[in-house]
KEVEXKE-602108 format. One record per residue (C-alpha): x, y, z; residue number from 1; residue in one letter. Coordinates in pm, whole numbers, plus 50000, padded with zeros to 5 digits. Layout:
(pt (X, Y, Z), NUM, A)
...
This chain:
(pt (95954, 26022, 54288), 1, M)
(pt (96120, 26364, 54319), 2, G)
(pt (96087, 26635, 54585), 3, W)
(pt (95726, 26720, 54505), 4, R)
(pt (95609, 26361, 54530), 5, G)
(pt (95810, 26300, 54846), 6, T)
(pt (95666, 26606, 55019), 7, L)
(pt (95318, 26504, 54909), 8, G)
(pt (95363, 26162, 55069), 9, V)
(pt (95493, 26317, 55391), 10, I)
(pt (95206, 26565, 55408), 11, G)
(pt (94949, 26297, 55332), 12, G)
(pt (95090, 26067, 55597), 13, F)
(pt (95073, 26349, 55853), 14, G)
(pt (94709, 26423, 55777), 15, V)
(pt (94617, 26053, 55782), 16, A)
(pt (94798, 25995, 56113), 17, A)
(pt (94620, 26290, 56273), 18, T)
(pt (94276, 26170, 56160), 19, I)
(pt (94338, 25810, 56268), 20, V)
(pt (94470, 25922, 56609), 21, S)
(pt (94168, 26144, 56665), 22, G)
(pt (93927, 25861, 56584), 23, I)
(pt (94099, 25574, 56766), 24, L)
(pt (94243, 25736, 57080), 25, L)
(pt (93990, 25743, 57365), 26, P)
(pt (93884, 26073, 57516), 27, S)
(pt (93992, 26133, 57873), 28, D)
(pt (93796, 26455, 57925), 29, G)
(pt (93552, 26335, 58189), 30, D)
(pt (93821, 26146, 58376), 31, R)
(pt (94039, 26456, 58398), 32, N)
(pt (93750, 26671, 58515), 33, I)
(pt (93671, 26425, 58795), 34, V)
(pt (94035, 26388, 58896), 35, V)
(pt (94095, 26764, 58901), 36, D)
(pt (93790, 26826, 59114), 37, A)
(pt (93873, 26539, 59352), 38, A)
(pt (94220, 26682, 59412), 39, S)
(pt (94048, 26997, 59539), 40, N)
(pt (93814, 26801, 59769), 41, G)
(pt (93512, 26870, 59550), 42, N)
(pt (93385, 26521, 59460), 43, D)
(pt (93015, 26596, 59483), 44, A)
(pt (93047, 26916, 59285), 45, S)
(pt (93252, 26732, 59023), 46, S)
(pt (92987, 26466, 58978), 47, S)
(pt (92720, 26729, 58915), 48, R)
(pt (92951, 26921, 58678), 49, S)
(pt (93032, 26606, 58482), 50, T)
(pt (92663, 26526, 58444), 51, T)
(pt (92599, 26881, 58327), 52, Q)
(pt (92890, 26857, 58082), 53, Q)
(pt (92753, 26533, 57934), 54, Q)
(pt (92413, 26696, 57894), 55, S)
(pt (92561, 26997, 57716), 56, E)
(pt (92759, 26767, 57486), 57, D)
(pt (92446, 26581, 57386), 58, G)
(pt (92517, 26287, 57614), 59, G)
(pt (92855, 26195, 57469), 60, E)
(pt (93206, 26333, 57480), 61, N)
(pt (93335, 26246, 57134), 62, N)
(pt (93598, 26394, 56908), 63, L)
(pt (93367, 26634, 56728), 64, F)
(pt (93201, 26775, 57038), 65, S)
(pt (93541, 26829, 57201), 66, S)
(pt (93676, 26998, 56890), 67, A)
(pt (93366, 27215, 56864), 68, G)
(pt (93399, 27331, 57223), 69, Q)
(pt (93768, 27410, 57178), 70, I)
(pt (93704, 27605, 56859), 71, L)
(pt (93432, 27808, 57033), 72, S)
(pt (93697, 27985, 57244), 73, I)
(pt (93792, 28318, 57080), 74, P)
(pt (94151, 28307, 57202), 75, R)
(pt (94201, 27958, 57064), 76, V)
(pt (94051, 28058, 56730), 77, Q)
(pt (94307, 28335, 56688), 78, F)
(pt (94590, 28111, 56808), 79, I)
(pt (94504, 27856, 56539), 80, F)
(pt (94490, 28126, 56269), 81, V)
(pt (94823, 28271, 56385), 82, A)
(pt (94978, 27924, 56403), 83, S)
(pt (94856, 27838, 56053), 84, F)
(pt (95022, 28150, 55914), 85, L)
(pt (95339, 28085, 56113), 86, R)
(pt (95350, 27725, 55988), 87, F)
(pt (95306, 27855, 55632), 88, C)
(pt (95615, 28075, 55662), 89, S)
(pt (95822, 27800, 55818), 90, G)
(pt (95721, 27543, 55560), 91, L)
(pt (95792, 27778, 55269), 92, M)
(pt (96142, 27823, 55407), 93, I)
(pt (96182, 27452, 55474), 94, G)
(pt (96081, 27354, 55120), 95, V)
(pt (96213, 27637, 54905), 96, W)
(pt (96519, 27771, 55088), 97, A)
(pt (96749, 27497, 54956), 98, A)
(pt (96650, 27541, 54588), 99, P)
(pt (96688, 27917, 54621), 100, Y)
(pt (97031, 27917, 54785), 101, F)
(pt (97161, 27657, 54538), 102, K)
(pt (97047, 27878, 54252), 103, Q)
(pt (97181, 28197, 54409), 104, A)
(pt (97515, 28046, 54517), 105, F)
(pt (97589, 27753, 54283), 106, P)
(pt (97959, 27749, 54376), 107, D)
(pt (97878, 27713, 54747), 108, D)
(pt (97623, 27431, 54725), 109, A)
(pt (97831, 27184, 54929), 110, A)
(pt (97916, 27446, 55189), 111, Q)
(pt (97550, 27546, 55213), 112, Y)
(pt (97447, 27190, 55300), 113, A)
(pt (97681, 27188, 55600), 114, V)
(pt (97607, 27543, 55718), 115, V)
(pt (97233, 27497, 55678), 116, N)
(pt (97239, 27178, 55886), 117, A)
(pt (97419, 27365, 56164), 118, F)
(pt (97178, 27659, 56145), 119, I)
(pt (96862, 27447, 56146), 120, V)
(pt (96985, 27217, 56423), 121, G)
(pt (97192, 27455, 56635), 122, G)
(pt (97005, 27782, 56601), 123, M)
(pt (96663, 27618, 56588), 124, G)
(pt (96725, 27416, 56903), 125, M)
(pt (96875, 27714, 57086), 126, T)
(pt (96580, 27932, 56992), 127, S)
(pt (96330, 27672, 57109), 128, G)
(pt (96498, 27624, 57447), 129, I)
(pt (96552, 27995, 57508), 130, L)
(pt (96195, 28069, 57400), 131, G)
(pt (96052, 27832, 57657), 132, G)
(pt (96283, 27962, 57930), 133, Y)
(pt (96203, 28327, 57860), 134, I)
(pt (95830, 28255, 57836), 135, A)
(pt (95831, 28084, 58178), 136, D)
(pt (96028, 28376, 58322), 137, G)
(pt (95779, 28628, 58183), 138, L)
(pt (95488, 28429, 58325), 139, G)
(pt (95646, 28422, 58670), 140, S)
(pt (95728, 28792, 58651), 141, W)
(pt (95370, 28892, 58563), 142, V)
(pt (95230, 28668, 58836), 143, K)
(pt (95461, 28821, 59094), 144, K)
(pt (95386, 29175, 58972), 145, S)
(pt (95012, 29119, 58993), 146, N)
(pt (95036, 28967, 59340), 147, E)
(pt (95240, 29264, 59462), 148, E)
(pt (94994, 29508, 59305), 149, A)
(pt (94698, 29334, 59468), 150, L)
(pt (94862, 29324, 59808), 151, S)
(pt (94952, 29690, 59783), 152, G)
(pt (95322, 29613, 59824), 153, A)
(pt (95533, 29924, 59784), 154, D)
(pt (95908, 29964, 59780), 155, T)
(pt (96130, 30268, 59751), 156, E)
(pt (96169, 30197, 59382), 157, E)
(pt (95795, 30143, 59330), 158, G)
(pt (95612, 29831, 59227), 159, T)
(pt (95731, 29657, 58908), 160, P)
(pt (95415, 29760, 58726), 161, S)
(pt (95410, 30121, 58840), 162, S)
(pt (95549, 30299, 58533), 163, T)
(pt (95675, 30254, 58179), 164, G)
(pt (95692, 29937, 57975), 165, M)
(pt (95634, 29698, 58270), 166, P)
(pt (95303, 29875, 58333), 167, S)
(pt (95197, 29835, 57970), 168, I)
(pt (95279, 29464, 57977), 169, L)
(pt (95099, 29399, 58306), 170, C)
(pt (94794, 29595, 58192), 171, D)
(pt (94759, 29408, 57863), 172, N)
(pt (94886, 29057, 57942), 173, F)
(pt (94818, 28807, 58217), 174, D)
(pt (95035, 28525, 58349), 175, E)
(pt (94953, 28303, 58051), 176, E)
(pt (94916, 28542, 57757), 177, T)
(pt (95246, 28716, 57832), 178, I)
(pt (95408, 28407, 57681), 179, R)
(pt (95268, 28509, 57344), 180, L)
(pt (95516, 28795, 57340), 181, L)
(pt (95772, 28542, 57216), 182, L)
(pt (95591, 28452, 56890), 183, P)
(pt (95479, 28815, 56846), 184, I)
(pt (95824, 28970, 56876), 185, V)
(pt (96004, 28673, 56723), 186, G)
(pt (95793, 28682, 56406), 187, S)
(pt (95845, 29056, 56368), 188, L)
(pt (96222, 29026, 56409), 189, L)
(pt (96231, 28739, 56159), 190, A)
(pt (96097, 28961, 55880), 191, I)
(pt (96407, 29177, 55825), 192, P)
(pt (96636, 28881, 55893), 193, A)
(pt (96476, 28666, 55624), 194, W)
(pt (96465, 28955, 55377), 195, Y)
(pt (96836, 29016, 55425), 196, Q)
(pt (96909, 28645, 55383), 197, A)
(pt (96745, 28642, 55039), 198, T)
(pt (96881, 28981, 54928), 199, H)
(pt (97249, 28954, 55019), 200, A)
(pt (97358, 28966, 54656), 201, G)
(pt (97660, 28746, 54592), 202, T)
(pt (97780, 28747, 54954), 203, N)
(pt (97724, 28388, 55068), 204, F)
(pt (97859, 28447, 55420), 205, E)
(pt (97626, 28741, 55481), 206, A)
(pt (97330, 28543, 55354), 207, S)
(pt (97407, 28254, 55589), 208, M)
(pt (97457, 28495, 55880), 209, F)
(pt (97110, 28642, 55833), 210, W)
(pt (96962, 28295, 55785), 211, L)
(pt (97106, 28199, 56124), 212, G)
(pt (96962, 28513, 56282), 213, V)
(pt (96624, 28433, 56128), 214, E)
(pt (96617, 28085, 56281), 215, Y)
(pt (96733, 28220, 56617), 216, L)
(pt (96453, 28477, 56650), 217, V)
(pt (96177, 28285, 56471), 218, A)
(pt (96183, 27936, 56620), 219, E)
(pt (96105, 28046, 56977), 220, C)
(pt (95731, 28047, 56905), 221, W)
(pt (95639, 27680, 56939), 222, F)
(pt (95664, 27614, 57315), 223, G)
(pt (95495, 27936, 57434), 224, P)
(pt (95212, 27889, 57184), 225, T)
(pt (95144, 27533, 57300), 226, I)
(pt (95154, 27645, 57665), 227, A)
(pt (94893, 27920, 57610), 228, V)
(pt (94678, 27691, 57395), 229, L)
(pt (94664, 27420, 57659), 230, Q)
(pt (94599, 27661, 57945), 231, S)
(pt (94314, 27817, 57745), 232, S)
(pt (94124, 27492, 57684), 233, V)
(pt (94158, 27345, 58034), 234, G)
(pt (94299, 27013, 58148), 235, A)
(pt (94015, 26811, 58000), 236, S)
(pt (94079, 26910, 57637), 237, R)
(pt (94457, 26936, 57601), 238, T)
(pt (94492, 26620, 57392), 239, G)
(pt (94228, 26722, 57140), 240, T)
(pt (94367, 27076, 57126), 241, A)
(pt (94714, 26941, 57052), 242, Q)
(pt (94572, 26725, 56773), 243, G)
(pt (94399, 27026, 56617), 244, L)
(pt (94722, 27221, 56642), 245, F)
(pt (94908, 26949, 56450), 246, V)
(pt (94627, 26942, 56193), 247, L)
(pt (94672, 27318, 56149), 248, T)
(pt (95033, 27253, 56055), 249, G)
(pt (94923, 26987, 55808), 250, A)
(pt (94691, 27233, 55634), 251, F)
(pt (94980, 27481, 55612), 252, A)
(pt (95155, 27241, 55373), 253, N)
(pt (94942, 27403, 55103), 254, S)
(pt (95159, 27718, 55126), 255, A)
(pt (95481, 27581, 54971), 256, P)
(pt (95271, 27403, 54709), 257, T)
(pt (95099, 27729, 54614), 258, L)
(pt (95433, 27911, 54608), 259, L)
(pt (95575, 27644, 54377), 260, G)
(pt (95283, 27680, 54138), 261, W)
(pt (95323, 28059, 54127), 262, I)
(pt (95699, 28024, 54086), 263, Y)
(pt (95663, 27788, 53790), 264, G)
(pt (95429, 28026, 53611), 265, N)
(pt (95648, 28329, 53689), 266, K)
(pt (95963, 28164, 53552), 267, V)
(pt (95785, 28077, 53229), 268, I)
(pt (95649, 28430, 53185), 269, D)
(pt (95960, 28619, 53301), 270, S)
(pt (96197, 28746, 53034), 271, T)
(pt (96412, 28983, 53241), 272, T)
(pt (96465, 28810, 53578), 273, S)
(pt (96658, 28494, 53657), 274, S)
(pt (96488, 28206, 53830), 275, S)
(pt (96675, 28281, 54155), 276, S)
(pt (96555, 28644, 54147), 277, E)
(pt (96197, 28533, 54090), 278, V)
(pt (96218, 28282, 54373), 279, L)
(pt (96380, 28538, 54606), 280, A)
(pt (96096, 28781, 54543), 281, G)
(pt (95826, 28520, 54604), 282, L)
(pt (95995, 28394, 54920), 283, L)
(pt (96033, 28747, 55053), 284, S)
(pt (95666, 28829, 55001), 285, V)
(pt (95524, 28494, 55112), 286, G)
(pt (95742, 28432, 55417), 287, V)
(pt (95745, 28791, 55543), 288, C)
(pt (95368, 28829, 55496), 289, A)
(pt (95312, 28509, 55693), 290, G)
(pt (95536, 28633, 55974), 291, Y)
(pt (95366, 28972, 55989), 292, L)
(pt (95011, 28837, 55985), 293, L)
(pt (95090, 28565, 56241), 294, S)
(pt (95233, 28830, 56474), 295, S)
(pt (94914, 29034, 56440), 296, V)
(pt (94689, 28736, 56516), 297, F)
(pt (94904, 28628, 56811), 298, F)
(pt (94862, 28980, 56949), 299, L)
(pt (94486, 28967, 56896), 300, V)
(pt (94466, 28626, 57064), 301, S)
(pt (94639, 28763, 57374), 302, A)
(pt (94353, 29006, 57432), 303, S)
(pt (94074, 28770, 57323), 304, A)
(pt (93849, 28590, 57567), 305, S)
(pt (93956, 28249, 57696), 306, A)
(pt (93595, 28142, 57756), 307, N)
(pt (93396, 27957, 57494), 308, G)
(pt (93042, 27838, 57469), 309, G)
(pt (92884, 27555, 57662), 310, G)
(pt (93090, 27333, 57886), 311, G)
(pt (93421, 27506, 57828), 312, L)
(pt (93310, 27807, 58031), 313, Q)
(pt (93288, 27574, 58327), 314, R)
(pt (93620, 27407, 58243), 315, V)
(pt (93794, 27744, 58221), 316, A)
(pt (93646, 27845, 58556), 317, Q)
(pt (93759, 27515, 58712), 318, D)
(pt (94111, 27581, 58585), 319, T)
(pt (94114, 27927, 58740), 320, K)
(pt (93981, 27790, 59071), 321, D)
(pt (94258, 27530, 59078), 322, E)
(pt (94519, 27804, 59042), 323, E)
């Protein structure tokens, strides 16, 4: 079947599984709304809100109405665009890194297989765990800073948000969106790391070092992004939002396919560059552009509104009231 056919089967299975899950799995939106309101002692209000929600949805809470409401939220729209671009970069690396490094370092192919497994597993896992831990810490810090600012708390050293960088962060991010700093900064730091990994010349060790750095700074984005996405849609839509997020990743599978098509044509037309040089150039442009644009859209999403049209305005308000 070959690599191309295998990846096509994997991508197709992912898309099919997402569609089937969205159709067959029952929606729990109304149940969550009622449960959330009941926990706050607001049963009567919840009943009226649920009726209003059903009316706004056209009398039914199906997959398409839920998806439409989620996609009406500006912040979520930008998160999905940023995630699509970030997935594109990651998938281009996942598919084309091995062919490139085997071409660039043919004498180190066996060593690359071992080192790459350690980098992907070790550095990727470390980045994911640290990313979630740092994101939670930032959220707690902003919450505490805002509470102290509102209460007028003053110490000899000043409030945490009084001057400098802390003030800029507190003024532009809230308790939830501060988590997006991880994918913003991580994507920016991954750009020079990936470029160095593909332009290390004949130095295999240096190339692997920068590849490890790239995984360490880049893979911290997933947890914080999911956390902000789910907090933006409210408790009643988290399942559907997660499904749309996975579908975004499935669409991003088009990126390595497009890169492969361009690479094939470039190799045929090139008379001065080796195939590894052509592939290094394409990977540098494609991956780094995806990182840069995803960072920009994550930044835009942090300042975008978390309220959408219709029923989600009420859901977002309910979430804030619960907090």
